[in-house]
Kinemage of the C-alpha trace (Angstrom):
@kinemage 1
@onewidth
@group {chain A} dominant
@subgroup {mainchain}
@vectorlist {calphas} color= white
{ca unk a 1} P -125.166 19.544 13.118
{ca unk a 2} L -128.080 19.940 15.564
{ca unk a 3} L -127.297 19.268 19.205
{ca unk a 4} L -129.179 16.546 21.059
{ca unk a 5} L -130.921 17.820 24.152
{ca unk a 6} L -129.440 17.094 27.550
{ca unk a 7} L -132.604 15.189 28.451
{ca unk a 8} L -132.171 12.862 25.448
{ca unk a 9} L -128.528 12.242 26.298
{ca unk a 10} L -129.367 11.485 29.944
{ca unk a 11} L -132.102 9.074 28.834
{ca unk a 12} L -129.764 7.270 26.427
{ca unk a 13} L -127.062 7.034 29.094
{ca unk a 14} L -129.504 5.713 31.699
{ca unk a 15} L -130.939 3.165 29.256
{ca unk a 16} L -127.482 1.635 28.790
{ca unk a 17} L -125.663 2.384 32.046
{ca unk a 18} L -128.363 1.271 34.490
{ca unk a 19} L -128.709 -2.311 33.273
{ca unk a 20} L -124.956 -2.540 32.624
{ca unk a 21} L -124.278 -1.538 36.226
{ca unk a 22} L -126.775 -4.121 37.460
{ca unk a 23} L -125.040 -6.833 35.448
{ca unk a 24} L -121.626 -5.697 36.653
{ca unk a 25} L -122.693 -5.940 40.279
{ca unk a 26} L -124.554 -9.232 39.903
{ca unk a 27} L -122.246 -10.998 37.434
{ca unk a 28} L -119.619 -12.341 39.855
{ca unk a 29} L -122.233 -14.296 41.832
{ca unk a 30} L -124.664 -15.106 39.033
{ca unk a 31} L -124.870 -18.008 36.654
{ca unk a 32} L -126.028 -17.972 33.034
{ca unk a 33} L -129.653 -18.768 33.891
{ca unk a 34} L -129.841 -15.738 36.172
{ca unk a 35} L -128.205 -13.397 33.646
{ca unk a 36} L -130.284 -14.379 30.611
{ca unk a 37} L -133.300 -12.179 31.501
{ca unk a 38} L -130.996 -9.245 32.237
{ca unk a 39} L -129.151 -9.727 28.944
{ca unk a 40} L -132.460 -9.815 27.060
{ca unk a 41} L -133.568 -6.622 28.831
{ca unk a 42} L -130.299 -4.833 27.977
{ca unk a 43} L -130.467 -6.056 24.372
{ca unk a 44} L -134.046 -4.838 24.021
{ca unk a 45} L -133.266 -1.408 25.507
{ca unk a 46} L -130.136 -0.909 23.410
{ca unk a 47} L -132.066 -1.926 20.295
{ca unk a 48} L -134.879 0.512 21.115
{ca unk a 49} L -132.403 3.314 21.826
{ca unk a 50} L -130.551 2.692 18.552
{ca unk a 51} L -133.871 2.749 16.710
{ca unk a 52} L -134.898 6.044 18.329
{ca unk a 53} L -131.522 7.655 17.637
{ca unk a 54} L -131.656 6.438 14.031
{ca unk a 55} L -135.136 7.907 13.653
{ca unk a 56} L -133.974 11.217 15.111
{ca unk a 57} L -131.016 11.325 12.723
{ca unk a 58} L -133.287 10.523 9.784
{ca unk a 59} L -135.712 13.269 10.778
{ca unk a 60} L -132.959 15.896 10.660
{ca unk a 61} L -131.557 14.521 7.397
{ca unk a 62} L -128.412 12.887 8.740
{ca unk a 63} L -127.127 9.354 8.299
{ca unk a 64} L -125.879 7.168 11.121
{ca unk a 65} L -122.246 6.002 10.894
{ca unk a 66} L -121.738 2.308 10.404
């Protein structure tokens, strides 16, 4: 199985960990109205990352696990 580059792994980690950290720090003092934009941002980034990873797996002939 081909290895993903370190740059790709760092990007994927940053795309998920950065917003998650922001929510974790802000969540105790935030209400739902303040968290909704952050949740939408995280959802969008995770969706994009999953799409890119799926495309990369398809391009090398592998299938993503469900």
